[in-house]
Backbone as numpy.savetxt, mean C-alpha at the origin, in Angstrom:
# Nx Ny Nz CAx CAy CAz Cx Cy Cz
5.75 -15.77 -32.62 5.03 -15.12 -31.52 5.07 -16.01 -30.28
5.29 -15.39 -29.13 5.30 -16.13 -27.88 3.93 -16.76 -27.64
3.92 -18.01 -27.19 2.66 -18.72 -26.99 1.78 -18.00 -25.98
0.49 -18.11 -26.21 -0.46 -17.44 -25.33 -0.40 -18.00 -23.92
-0.22 -19.30 -23.79 -0.18 -19.92 -22.46 1.01 -19.41 -21.65
2.17 -19.26 -22.31 3.34 -18.74 -21.60 3.12 -17.29 -21.17
2.58 -16.48 -22.06 2.34 -15.07 -21.72 1.33 -14.95 -20.58
0.27 -15.74 -20.64 -0.75 -15.67 -19.60 -0.20 -16.14 -18.26
0.53 -17.24 -18.27 1.09 -17.77 -17.02 2.07 -16.77 -16.40
2.93 -16.18 -17.20 3.90 -15.22 -16.67 3.21 -13.95 -16.17
2.16 -13.51 -16.87 1.42 -12.33 -16.42 0.73 -12.60 -15.08
0.18 -13.80 -14.92 -0.46 -14.15 -13.64 0.56 -14.20 -12.51
1.75 -14.69 -12.82 2.80 -14.72 -11.79 3.19 -13.29 -11.39
3.39 -12.43 -12.36 3.86 -11.07 -12.08 2.83 -10.25 -11.31
1.56 -10.37 -11.71 0.53 -9.51 -11.12 -0.25 -10.18 -10.00
0.07 -11.42 -9.65 -0.73 -12.14 -8.66 -0.75 -11.49 -7.28
0.36 -10.95 -6.73 0.27 -10.35 -5.39 -0.71 -9.18 -5.32
-0.67 -8.32 -6.33 -1.52 -7.13 -6.29 -2.94 -7.42 -6.77
-3.09 -8.20 -7.83 -4.43 -8.47 -8.35 -5.26 -9.29 -7.38
-4.65 -10.26 -6.71 -5.40 -11.09 -5.77 -5.95 -10.24 -4.62
-5.12 -9.36 -4.07 -5.60 -8.48 -2.99 -6.60 -7.45 -3.51
-6.41 -7.00 -4.73 -7.34 -6.03 -5.31 -8.73 -6.63 -5.46
-8.81 -7.86 -5.95 -10.11 -8.48 -6.20 -10.74 -9.04 -4.93
-9.94 -9.56 -4.02 -10.48 -10.22 -2.84 -10.67 -9.29 -1.65
-9.92 -8.19 -1.60 -9.92 -7.37 -0.39 -10.43 -5.96 -0.63
-9.91 -5.28 -1.63 -10.20 -3.85 -1.78 -11.35 -3.54 -2.72
-11.65 -4.43 -3.67 -12.60 -4.10 -4.72 -14.00 -3.86 -4.18
-14.39 -4.56 -3.11 -15.75 -4.46 -2.59 -15.96 -3.25 -1.69
-14.90 -2.48 -1.41 -15.01 -1.34 -0.50 -14.60 -0.07 -1.23
-15.55 0.84 -1.34 -15.32 2.05 -2.15 -14.17 2.87 -1.60
-14.07 2.98 -0.25 -13.00 3.79 0.33 -11.63 3.25 -0.03
-11.50 1.92 -0.03 -10.21 1.31 -0.34 -9.89 1.42 -1.82
-10.91 1.38 -2.67 -10.67 1.56 -4.10 -10.13 2.95 -4.38
-10.63 3.95 -3.68 -10.11 5.32 -3.83 -8.65 5.37 -3.40
-8.30 4.66 -2.32 -6.91 4.64 -1.86 -6.03 3.96 -2.90
-6.51 2.86 -3.49 -5.74 2.16 -4.54 -5.47 3.10 -5.71
-6.50 3.81 -6.15 -6.35 4.71 -7.30 -5.39 5.85 -6.99
-5.51 6.43 -5.81 -4.65 7.55 -5.45 -3.19 7.12 -5.30
-2.97 5.98 -4.67 -1.59 5.50 -4.52 -0.97 5.15 -5.88
-1.78 4.66 -6.82 -1.27 4.40 -8.17 -0.79 5.68 -8.83
-1.54 6.76 -8.62 -1.12 8.05 -9.16 0.20 8.50 -8.55
0.38 8.29 -7.24 1.64 8.66 -6.60 2.80 7.82 -7.12
2.53 6.55 -7.46 3.58 5.72 -8.06 4.00 6.25 -9.42
3.03 6.66 -10.22 3.37 7.24 -11.52 4.16 8.53 -11.36
3.81 9.33 -10.36 4.57 10.56 -10.10 6.00 10.23 -9.70
6.19 9.18 -8.90 7.54 8.80 -8.49 8.37 8.36 -9.70
7.74 7.66 -10.64 8.47 7.27 -11.87 8.86 8.49 -12.68
7.95 9.46 -12.76 8.25 10.68 -13.52 9.40 11.44 -12.89
9.38 11.60 -11.57 10.43 12.34 -10.89 11.76 11.59 -10.99
11.73 10.26 -10.86 12.96 9.48 -10.99 13.58 9.65 -12.37
12.73 9.67 -13.41 13.24 9.87 -14.76 13.84 11.27 -14.93
13.20 12.26 -14.33 13.73 13.62 -14.42 15.05 13.76 -13.67
15.17 13.08 -12.52 16.42 13.12 -11.78 17.55 12.41 -12.51
17.19 11.39 -13.26 18.22 10.64 -13.98 18.64 11.33 -15.28
17.78 12.16 -15.81 18.03 12.77 -17.11 19.34 13.54 -17.19
19.70 14.37 -16.21 20.97 15.11 -16.33 22.20 14.21 -16.42
22.15 13.04 -15.78 23.31 12.16 -15.79 23.55 11.54 -17.17
22.55 11.53 -18.02 22.74 10.98 -19.35 23.72 11.78 -20.18
23.92 13.03 -19.80 24.84 13.90 -20.55 26.27 13.81 -20.05
26.48 13.11 -18.94 27.84 13.01 -18.40 28.68 12.04 -19.23
29.94 12.36 -19.39 30.84 11.47 -20.11 31.06 10.16 -19.36
30.76 10.17 -18.06 30.94 8.97 -17.26 30.05 7.83 -17.75
28.94 8.17 -18.35 28.00 7.15 -18.81 28.18 6.83 -20.29
29.28 7.26 -20.87 29.46 7.06 -22.31 30.81 6.42 -22.60
31.22 5.50 -21.75 32.54 4.89 -21.90 32.42 3.41 -22.27
31.65 3.12 -23.25 31.50 1.73 -23.67 30.16 1.17 -23.23
29.73 0.13 -23.91 28.40 -0.40 -23.68 28.26 -1.02 -22.30
29.10 -2.00 -21.97 28.94 -2.71 -20.71 29.24 -1.80 -19.52
30.32 -1.05 -19.58 30.66 -0.15 -18.49 29.62 0.94 -18.31
29.12 1.46 -19.41 28.09 2.50 -19.32 26.82 1.95 -18.69
26.46 0.71 -19.04 25.25 0.11 -18.48 25.36 -0.06 -16.98
26.53 -0.55 -16.54 26.72 -0.77 -15.10 26.72 0.55 -14.35
27.44 1.56 -14.87 27.48 2.85 -14.21 26.13 3.54 -14.24
25.38 3.30 -15.32 24.05 3.87 -15.41 23.14 3.31 -14.32
23.30 2.04 -13.99 22.50 1.42 -12.94 22.77 2.08 -11.59
24.01 2.45 -11.33 24.34 3.09 -10.06 23.81 4.52 -9.98
23.27 5.02 -11.06 22.55 6.29 -11.03 21.04 6.05 -10.99
20.56 5.10 -11.78 19.13 4.83 -11.87 18.58 4.31 -10.55
19.28 3.37 -9.93 18.76 2.74 -8.70 18.62 3.75 -7.57
19.65 4.55 -7.23 19.44 5.51 -6.13 18.34 6.52 -6.40
18.28 7.06 -7.61 17.24 8.05 -7.91 15.85 7.42 -7.83
15.71 6.18 -8.31 14.41 5.52 -8.26 14.00 5.19 -6.83
14.93 4.67 -6.04 14.62 4.29 -4.65 14.23 5.52 -3.84
15.01 6.59 -3.96 14.73 7.81 -3.20 13.40 8.42 -3.64
13.14 8.42 -4.94 11.90 9.00 -5.44 10.69 8.21 -4.94
10.77 6.89 -4.99 9.63 6.08 -4.52 9.44 6.22 -3.02
10.52 6.27 -2.26 10.39 6.44 -0.81 9.75 7.79 -0.49
10.15 8.83 -1.21 9.59 10.16 -0.98 8.09 10.18 -1.26
7.68 9.57 -2.36 6.26 9.61 -2.71 5.43 8.65 -1.86
6.03 7.59 -1.34 5.31 6.79 -0.35 4.99 7.63 0.88
6.01 8.30 1.39 5.80 9.16 2.56 4.82 10.29 2.23
4.92 10.84 1.03 4.00 11.90 0.63 2.57 11.41 0.56
2.38 10.20 0.06 1.02 9.65 0.01 0.46 9.45 1.40
1.24 8.89 2.32 0.76 8.66 3.68 0.47 9.98 4.38
1.31 10.98 4.15 1.06 12.32 4.71 -0.27 12.87 4.19
-0.51 12.73 2.90 -1.76 13.16 2.30 -2.94 12.37 2.87
-2.75 11.08 3.07 -3.81 10.24 3.66 -4.14 10.70 5.07
-3.14 11.03 5.86 -3.39 11.50 7.23 -4.19 12.80 7.23
-3.92 13.68 6.28 -4.68 14.92 6.19 -6.15 14.64 5.87
-6.39 13.76 4.90 -7.76 13.41 4.54 -8.44 12.67 5.69
-7.70 11.81 6.36 -8.25 11.08 7.50 -8.71 12.02 8.59
-7.93 13.07 8.86 -8.30 14.04 9.89 -9.59 14.76 9.51
-9.74 15.11 8.24 -10.97 15.77 7.79 -12.17 14.84 7.95
-11.99 13.56 7.58 -13.09 12.59 7.70 -13.46 12.38 9.17
-12.46 12.29 10.03 -12.74 12.11 11.46 -13.52 13.28 12.03
-13.17 14.49 11.64 -13.90 15.66 12.11 -15.34 15.65 11.59
-15.51 15.23 10.33 -16.86 15.15 9.78 -17.70 14.11 10.52
-17.08 12.97 10.84 -17.80 11.94 11.58 -18.17 12.42 12.98
-17.26 13.14 13.63 -17.55 13.66 14.96 -18.70 14.66 14.93
-18.73 15.54 13.93 -19.84 16.48 13.82 -21.15 15.74 13.57
-21.10 14.71 12.73 -22.30 13.92 12.44 -22.81 13.24 13.71
-21.92 12.64 14.47 -22.33 11.97 15.70 -22.87 12.96 16.73
-22.28 14.15 16.78 -22.77 15.17 17.71 -24.19 15.60 17.35
-24.45 15.78 16.05 -25.81 16.13 15.63 -26.79 15.02 15.95
-26.37 13.75 15.78 -27.24 12.63 16.09 -27.57 12.59 17.58
-26.58 12.86 18.42 -26.84 12.87 19.86 -27.80 14.00 20.24
-27.64 15.15 19.61 -28.54 16.26 19.89 -29.97 15.92 19.46
-30.13 15.29 18.32 -31.47 14.91 17.87 -32.09 13.89 18.81
-31.32 12.91 19.27 -31.84 11.93 20.20 -32.24 12.59 21.52
-31.45 13.55 21.99 -31.77 14.26 23.22 -33.06 15.06 23.06
-33.23 15.70 21.92 -34.45 16.46 21.68 -35.68 15.56 21.62
-35.55 14.39 21.02 -36.68 13.46 20.96 -37.05 12.95 22.35
-36.05 12.67 23.15 -36.34 12.21 24.51 -37.04 13.30 25.32
-36.62 14.54 25.12 -37.29 15.63 25.82 -38.73 15.80 25.36
-38.95 15.64 24.04 -40.32 15.76 23.52 -41.18 14.59 23.99
-40.62 13.41 24.17 -41.38 12.27 24.66 -41.80 12.46 26.11
-41.01 13.18 26.88 -41.33 13.38 28.28 -42.42 14.42 28.49
-42.72 15.21 27.46 -43.76 16.22 27.58 -45.13 15.62 27.31
-46.20 16.05 28.00 -47.56 15.52 27.76 -48.08 15.96 26.41
-48.89 15.06 25.79 -49.48 15.36 24.48 -50.96 15.66 24.64
-51.48 16.35 23.69 -52.87 16.80 23.77 -53.86 15.71 23.44
-53.52 14.77 22.58 -54.49 13.76 22.16 -53.78 12.46 21.88
-54.57 11.38 21.81 -54.01 10.06 21.51 -53.51 9.99 20.08
-54.22 10.69 19.15 -53.79 10.65 17.74 -52.42 11.26 17.57
-52.23 12.37 18.26 -50.91 13.02 18.15 -49.83 12.12 18.74
-50.16 11.38 19.81 -49.20 10.44 20.38 -48.82 9.36 19.39
-49.84 8.80 18.72 -49.56 7.72 17.75 -48.76 8.23 16.57
-49.12 9.42 16.08 -48.39 9.97 14.93 -46.94 10.27 15.29
-46.73 10.86 16.46 -45.37 11.19 16.87 -44.55 9.95 17.08
-45.22 8.92 17.67 -44.47 7.70 17.92 -44.05 7.02 16.63
-44.97 7.06 15.62 -44.60 6.45 14.34 -43.45 7.18 13.68
-43.50 8.52 13.71 -42.41 9.28 13.12 -41.11 9.08 13.86
-41.20 8.98 15.19 -39.98 8.79 15.98 -39.37 7.42 15.72
-40.22 6.41 15.54 -39.70 5.07 15.24 -38.94 5.07 13.93
-39.51 5.78 12.92 -38.81 5.85 11.63 -37.47 6.56 11.78
-37.46 7.65 12.56 -36.20 8.38 12.75 -35.19 7.54 13.51
-35.68 6.72 14.49 -34.76 5.85 15.22 -34.13 4.83 14.29
-34.96 4.29 13.36 -34.40 3.33 12.40 -33.35 3.98 11.52
-33.66 5.21 11.05 -32.69 5.91 10.21 -31.42 6.22 10.97
-31.56 6.64 12.24 -30.38 6.95 13.05 -29.55 5.70 13.30
-30.23 4.59 13.54 -29.48 3.34 13.73 -28.72 2.94 12.50
-29.33 3.15 11.33 -28.64 2.85 10.08 -27.45 3.76 9.89
-27.61 5.07 10.20 -26.50 6.01 10.05 -25.37 5.68 11.00
-25.72 5.32 12.24 -24.68 4.99 13.20 -23.91 3.75 12.77
-24.64 2.75 12.24 -23.96 1.54 11.78 -23.04 1.83 10.60
-23.50 2.71 9.70 -22.65 3.09 8.57 -21.43 3.87 9.05
-21.62 4.72 10.04 -20.50 5.47 10.61 -19.49 4.53 11.25
-19.99 3.55 12.03 -19.09 2.58 12.65 -18.34 1.76 11.59
-19.04 1.42 10.51 -18.40 0.66 9.44 -17.30 1.48 8.77
-17.57 2.77 8.53 -16.57 3.63 7.92 -15.35 3.76 8.81
-15.58 3.95 10.11 -14.46 4.04 11.05 -13.65 2.75 11.07
-14.36 1.63 10.99 -13.66 0.34 11.04 -12.79 0.14 9.82
-13.24 0.59 8.64 -12.49 0.38 7.41 -11.31 1.35 7.30
-11.40 2.52 7.91 -10.32 3.50 7.82 -9.30 3.25 8.93
-8.55 2.18 8.79 -7.46 1.91 9.71 -6.18 1.70 8.92
-5.07 1.75 9.61 -3.78 1.73 8.92 -3.51 0.41 8.22
-4.06 -0.68 8.74 -3.82 -1.99 8.11 -4.52 -2.08 6.76
-5.82 -1.80 6.72 -6.56 -1.89 5.45 -6.09 -0.83 4.47
-5.87 0.39 4.96 -5.40 1.46 4.07 -3.99 1.17 3.56
-3.13 0.62 4.42 -1.77 0.29 3.99 -1.74 -0.79 2.92
-2.59 -1.81 3.10 -2.65 -2.87 2.08 -3.19 -2.32 0.77
-4.26 -1.51 0.85 -4.83 -0.94 -0.37 -3.83 -0.03 -1.08
-3.12 0.79 -0.32 -2.12 1.67 -0.94 -0.97 0.84 -1.53
-0.57 -0.22 -0.84 0.47 -1.09 -1.38 0.04 -1.77 -2.66
-1.25 -2.14 -2.74 -1.77 -2.75 -3.97 -1.68 -1.77 -5.13
-2.11 -0.53 -4.91 -2.05 0.46 -5.99 -0.62 0.78 -6.39
0.25 0.96 -5.41 1.65 1.27 -5.68 2.32 0.10 -6.39
2.07 -1.12 -5.87 2.71 -2.30 -6.43 2.20 -2.65 -7.82
0.91 -2.43 -8.07 0.35 -2.78 -9.37 1.00 -1.96 -10.49
1.07 -0.66 -10.29 1.66 0.17 -11.34 3.17 0.04 -11.38
3.78 -0.31 -10.26 5.21 -0.63 -10.31 5.44 -1.87 -11.17
4.56 -2.87 -11.05 4.67 -4.06 -11.89 4.42 -3.73 -13.35
3.47 -2.85 -13.59 3.21 -2.43 -14.98 4.45 -1.79 -15.58
5.14 -0.94 -14.81 6.32 -0.28 -15.32 7.48 -1.26 -15.50
7.61 -2.22 -14.59 8.70 -3.18 -14.68 8.48 -4.22 -15.77
7.24 -4.67 -15.91 6.97 -5.88 -16.68 6.02 -5.66 -17.86
5.20 -4.62 -17.77 4.16 -4.45 -18.79 4.70 -4.26 -20.19
5.77 -3.49 -20.34 6.32 -3.24 -21.68 6.91 -4.51 -22.28
7.61 -5.30 -21.45 8.17 -6.56 -21.95 7.06 -7.52 -22.37
6.02 -7.61 -21.56 4.90 -8.50 -21.88 4.22 -8.09 -23.17
4.03 -6.79 -23.36 3.37 -6.30 -24.58 4.24 -6.53 -25.81
5.54 -6.29 -25.68 6.43 -6.44 -26.84 6.61 -7.90 -27.23
6.61 -8.80 -26.25 6.82 -10.21 -26.56 5.65 -10.83 -27.31
4.46 -10.27 -27.13 3.30 -10.82 -27.84 3.37 -10.57 -29.34
4.23 -9.65 -29.77 4.36 -9.34 -31.20 5.64 -9.92 -31.80
6.42 -10.67 -31.00 7.66 -11.24 -31.50 7.41 -12.63 -32.09
8.31 -13.01 -32.95 8.32 -14.37 -33.50 9.25 -15.21 -32.63
8.72 -16.25 -32.01 9.51 -17.08 -31.12 9.50 -16.56 -29.70
10.30 -17.20 -28.84 10.38 -16.85 -27.42 11.75 -16.27 -27.13
11.77 -15.15 -26.42 13.01 -14.44 -26.17 13.78 -15.10 -25.02
15.05 -15.42 -25.28 16.02 -15.82 -24.26 17.17 -14.83 -24.31
17.72 -14.51 -23.13 18.83 -13.57 -23.06 20.02 -14.24 -22.37
21.21 -13.65 -22.60 22.41 -14.20 -21.98 22.35 -14.12 -20.45
21.63 -13.15 -19.94 21.53 -13.02 -18.48 20.76 -14.16 -17.84
19.98 -14.91 -18.67 19.23 -16.05 -18.12 18.87 -16.98 -19.28
19.80 -17.86 -19.60 19.58 -18.79 -20.71 18.76 -20.02 -20.31
18.51 -20.18 -19.01 17.82 -21.39 -18.55 16.30 -21.22 -18.54
15.81 -20.00 -18.76 14.37 -19.77 -18.79 14.08 -18.59 -19.69
12.85 -18.48 -20.23 12.51 -17.32 -21.06 12.59 -16.02 -20.27
12.88 -14.94 -20.98 12.96 -13.64 -20.32 11.64 -13.24 -19.68
10.52 -13.68 -20.29 9.23 -13.39 -19.70 9.10 -13.98 -18.29
9.56 -15.20 -18.12 9.46 -15.85 -16.81 10.43 -15.24 -15.80
11.63 -14.95 -16.25 12.62 -14.32 -15.36 12.12 -12.98 -14.85
11.61 -12.16 -15.74 11.09 -10.85 -15.34 9.83 -10.98 -14.50
9.00 -11.99 -14.79 7.78 -12.19 -14.02 8.09 -12.56 -12.57
9.10 -13.37 -12.37 9.49 -13.74 -11.01 10.01 -12.54 -10.23
10.78 -11.70 -10.90 11.27 -10.49 -10.23 10.12 -9.53 -9.93
9.19 -9.38 -10.88 8.04 -8.51 -10.64 7.17 -9.05 -9.51
7.07 -10.37 -9.40 6.32 -11.00 -8.31 6.93 -10.60 -6.96
8.23 -10.69 -6.84 8.89 -10.33 -5.58 8.71 -8.85 -5.27
8.87 -8.00 -6.28 8.72 -6.57 -6.04 7.26 -6.22 -5.73
6.29 -6.97 -6.24 4.90 -6.74 -5.89 4.65 -6.97 -4.41
5.22 -8.07 -3.88 5.10 -8.33 -2.45 5.82 -7.25 -1.64
7.01 -6.89 -2.09 7.79 -5.89 -1.37 7.07 -4.53 -1.34
6.44 -4.15 -2.44 5.74 -2.86 -2.46 4.64 -2.81 -1.42
3.93 -3.92 -1.23 2.87 -3.95 -0.22 3.47 -3.84 1.17
4.53 -4.59 1.44 5.16 -4.56 2.77 5.80 -3.20 3.01
6.43 -2.63 2.00 7.05 -1.31 2.16 6.00 -0.25 2.49
4.84 -0.33 1.86 3.79 0.64 2.16 3.26 0.45 3.59
3.16 -0.80 4.03 2.75 -1.04 5.41 3.78 -0.48 6.39
5.05 -0.67 6.09 6.11 -0.08 6.92 5.99 1.45 6.92
5.69 2.03 5.77 5.59 3.49 5.68 4.43 4.02 6.50
3.29 3.35 6.43 2.16 3.73 7.28 2.55 3.65 8.75
3.24 2.57 9.11 3.66 2.38 10.50 4.60 3.50 10.94
5.61 3.78 10.12 6.60 4.79 10.49 6.01 6.19 10.54
5.20 6.56 9.55 4.62 7.90 9.53 3.64 8.10 10.68
2.91 7.05 11.05 1.99 7.16 12.18 2.76 7.38 13.48
3.89 6.69 13.66 4.69 6.87 14.87 5.31 8.26 14.92
5.75 8.75 13.78 6.29 10.10 13.75 5.22 11.15 14.02
4.00 10.81 13.66 2.88 11.72 13.94 2.47 11.68 15.40
2.85 10.60 16.10 2.53 10.49 17.52 1.30 9.68 17.80
0.96 8.74 16.89 -0.24 7.94 17.11 0.04 6.48 17.29
1.20 6.14 17.82 1.55 4.74 17.99 0.78 4.08 19.11
0.72 2.75 19.08 0.01 2.01 20.10 0.84 1.88 21.37
2.15 2.11 21.27 3.02 2.10 22.44 3.85 3.37 22.45
4.23 3.79 23.63 5.02 5.02 23.75 6.47 4.74 23.40
6.89 5.20 22.22 8.27 5.00 21.79 8.94 6.36 21.73
9.71 6.67 22.76 10.36 7.98 22.83 11.47 8.10 21.79
12.06 6.98 21.42 13.18 6.99 20.48 12.67 6.61 19.10
12.80 7.53 18.14 12.35 7.24 16.78 13.22 6.21 16.09
14.39 5.94 16.64 15.29 4.95 16.04 15.30 3.63 16.83
14.32 3.43 17.68 14.25 2.21 18.48 14.04 1.00 17.58
14.81 -0.07 17.84 14.68 -1.32 17.10 14.62 -2.45 18.12
13.40 -2.86 18.45 13.17 -3.95 19.37 12.01 -4.79 18.84
11.87 -5.97 19.41 10.75 -6.83 19.03 9.44 -6.15 19.40
8.55 -6.02 18.41 7.23 -5.40 18.58 7.31 -3.91 18.93
8.48 -3.32 18.83 8.65 -1.89 19.07 9.69 -1.34 18.11
9.21 -0.71 17.07 10.09 -0.14 16.06 9.79 1.35 15.95
10.84 2.18 16.04 10.65 3.61 15.93 10.22 4.02 14.53
9.63 5.22 14.44 9.13 5.68 13.15 10.22 5.88 12.12
11.30 6.54 12.50 12.40 6.76 11.56 13.11 5.45 11.22
13.18 4.54 12.18 13.80 3.24 11.91 12.98 2.46 10.89
11.66 2.56 10.96 10.80 1.86 9.99 11.00 2.43 8.59
11.05 3.75 8.47 11.25 4.35 7.15 12.65 4.05 6.61
13.65 4.03 7.50 15.00 3.69 7.07 15.06 2.24 6.60
14.33 1.36 7.26 14.29 -0.04 6.86 13.70 -0.20 5.47
12.70 0.62 5.15 12.12 0.59 3.80 13.16 0.96 2.76
13.90 2.04 3.00 14.89 2.50 2.03 16.03 1.47 1.89
16.52 0.95 3.00 17.62 0.00 2.95 17.21 -1.30 2.25
16.03 -1.81 2.57 15.59 -3.05 1.92 15.31 -2.83 0.44
14.86 -1.61 0.07 14.64 -1.32 -1.34 15.97 -1.25 -2.09
16.97 -0.63 -1.48 18.30 -0.63 -2.09 18.82 -2.06 -2.25
18.64 -2.87 -1.21 19.13 -4.26 -1.27 18.43 -5.04 -2.37
17.10 -4.87 -2.49 16.36 -5.58 -3.53 16.76 -5.10 -4.92
16.96 -3.80 -5.07 17.33 -3.27 -6.38 18.72 -3.75 -6.80
19.69 -3.69 -5.87 21.05 -4.13 -6.21 21.15 -5.65 -6.32
20.15 -6.37 -5.79 20.15 -7.83 -5.96 19.95 -8.23 -7.41
19.39 -7.32 -8.20 19.19 -7.63 -9.62 20.43 -7.33 -10.47
21.49 -6.79 -9.86 22.70 -6.44 -10.62 23.36 -7.61 -11.34
23.36 -8.83 -10.78 24.00 -9.93 -11.52 23.47 -10.12 -12.93
22.22 -9.72 -13.18 21.70 -9.80 -14.54 22.46 -8.89 -15.51
23.09 -7.85 -14.97 23.82 -6.90 -15.80 25.32 -7.16 -15.82
25.89 -7.52 -14.68 27.35 -7.59 -14.59 27.90 -8.97 -14.91
27.07 -10.02 -14.78 27.52 -11.37 -15.13 27.28 -11.62 -16.60
28.23 -12.14 -17.31 28.06 -12.33 -18.76 27.00 -13.36 -19.11
26.86 -14.40 -18.29 25.91 -15.47 -18.59 25.21 -15.89 -17.30
23.89 -16.09 -17.40 23.08 -16.65 -16.32 23.24 -15.91 -14.99
23.14 -14.60 -15.06 23.14 -13.82 -13.83 21.89 -14.05 -12.99
20.82 -14.53 -13.63 19.57 -14.77 -12.89 19.73 -15.87 -11.86
20.69 -16.77 -12.06 20.92 -17.84 -11.09 21.30 -17.27 -9.72
21.95 -16.14 -9.72 22.29 -15.46 -8.47 21.27 -14.40 -8.10
20.74 -13.69 -9.09 19.85 -12.56 -8.81 18.52 -13.01 -8.22
17.90 -14.04 -8.77 16.60 -14.47 -8.29 16.63 -14.97 -6.84
17.58 -15.84 -6.46 17.63 -16.23 -5.04 17.91 -15.06 -4.11
18.77 -14.13 -4.53 19.02 -12.96 -3.68 17.75 -12.13 -3.48
17.03 -11.89 -4.57 15.81 -11.09 -4.48 14.75 -11.80 -3.65
14.61 -13.11 -3.84 13.65 -13.86 -3.04 14.02 -13.84 -1.56
15.32 -13.96 -1.27 15.76 -13.92 0.13 15.49 -12.58 0.78
15.72 -11.49 0.04 15.45 -10.16 0.58 13.95 -9.97 0.80
13.14 -10.51 -0.10 11.69 -10.43 0.06 11.24 -11.15 1.33
11.77 -12.35 1.55 11.40 -13.12 2.74 11.88 -12.40 4.00
13.10 -11.88 4.00 13.62 -11.18 5.17 12.81 -9.93 5.48
12.35 -9.22 4.45 11.54 -8.02 4.68 10.20 -8.37 5.30
9.56 -9.43 4.80 8.29 -9.87 5.38 8.48 -10.32 6.83
9.56 -11.06 7.09 9.84 -11.52 8.45 10.11 -10.33 9.37
10.82 -9.32 8.88 11.09 -8.12 9.68 9.80 -7.40 10.05
8.87 -7.31 9.10 7.58 -6.69 9.41 6.84 -7.50 10.46
6.83 -8.81 10.33 6.15 -9.67 11.30 6.80 -9.56 12.68
8.11 -9.45 12.73 8.83 -9.44 14.01 8.73 -8.09 14.71
8.83 -7.00 13.96 8.91 -5.68 14.58 7.55 -4.97 14.68
6.64 -5.22 13.77 5.46 -4.35 13.65 4.11 -5.03 13.82
4.02 -6.34 13.64 2.72 -6.97 13.49 1.85 -6.80 14.74
2.40 -7.04 15.90 1.60 -7.03 17.13 1.05 -5.63 17.43
1.88 -4.62 17.33 1.49 -3.25 17.67 1.36 -2.37 16.43
0.89 -2.96 15.33 0.85 -2.18 14.10 -0.18 -1.06 14.17
-1.40 -1.37 14.62 -2.45 -0.37 14.65 -2.27 0.57 15.84
-2.58 1.85 15.68 -2.58 2.77 16.82 -3.61 2.34 17.86
-3.44 2.84 19.07 -4.31 2.43 20.18 -5.77 2.76 19.89
-6.04 3.94 19.32 -7.42 4.32 19.04 -8.07 3.35 18.06
-7.35 2.94 17.03 -7.92 2.01 16.06 -8.12 0.63 16.65
-7.23 0.19 17.50 -7.41 -1.08 18.19 -8.67 -1.06 19.06
-8.87 0.02 19.82 -10.06 0.13 20.65 -11.33 0.18 19.82
-11.26 0.86 18.67 -12.42 0.95 17.79 -12.82 -0.43 17.26
-11.85 -1.23 16.85 -12.14 -2.56 16.33 -12.70 -3.45 17.43
-12.13 -3.39 18.61 -12.63 -4.19 19.73 -14.05 -3.79 20.11
-14.37 -2.50 20.06 -15.70 -2.03 20.39 -16.72 -2.55 19.38
-16.37 -2.48 18.08 -17.30 -2.95 17.04 -17.50 -4.46 17.16
-16.45 -5.20 17.45 -16.58 -6.64 17.61 -17.45 -7.00 18.81
-17.30 -6.25 19.90 -18.11 -6.52 21.08 -19.58 -6.22 20.82
-19.85 -5.18 20.01 -21.25 -4.87 19.67 -21.87 -5.96 18.81
-21.07 -6.52 17.91 -21.60 -7.58 17.05 -21.92 -8.84 17.84
-21.18 -9.09 18.91 -21.44 -10.29 19.70 -22.68 -10.14 20.57
-23.05 -8.89 20.88 -24.20 -8.66 21.76 -25.53 -8.93 21.02
């Protein structure tokens, strides 16, 4: 049986990007926990659809021409179907999020309108003369209580608006998507190794246990899933017309100005690059991980740098930026 310390260490490596953000950032906020759960469901749907798309190719004679050749050709079917399916469901999740966001915004606007009407009515009633001192005292006490309740409601409304922004929602959705992606990539291997006698080494990576090799790849894909979801939020928001800068060209690629379609295309291209970076594990007879791991790590770093270079400064839409600045200014007063 694989040692407990090795299994625990590899599991922490594989799940650290998503679990750390889940516990430190999203767990304390109910709205973000809902986003994590919903995005996890969309990830499972993408896996189901990818499997269904791949199923017809299993019957082709092209995939039955020997073990090694069949495995390599099978990868050239599995990778495109998986990448396209995940990209589609990322966009589908963000589209669904925008619909829910619009409903919540309308509900908040109606709530604020009712609060303003109540405040206006109270001010009008205060301006009218009262019949007795007792009635004045009673009304004033009731009005003070209502003012406290209204202040609490307004603060809760401002807090909800502050939390519902593309940055926090994108990170939460990336955590949910990345966590279940890691479960699918690594969970079965981790579970099976706990029941084996000894530690598994494979020809694709004889210099380290298979648990560690897979954990490092899952670690990189966990980071990539979060960044890809942030890119998807950015691109879908620009296509919707809510960008912080006016980008007439959806394919614009400039520093701090990336078009919506260009952002989504970057997600697909980087996902293809990361997926094909793992090919040396299959096509090289021995120690393919020596090439695959540095390639995957390099693509991960380049994707993070691309997000920082193209999207970080103007990531949030103008309305969300103004909302955050307004809340910060109120806290300083």
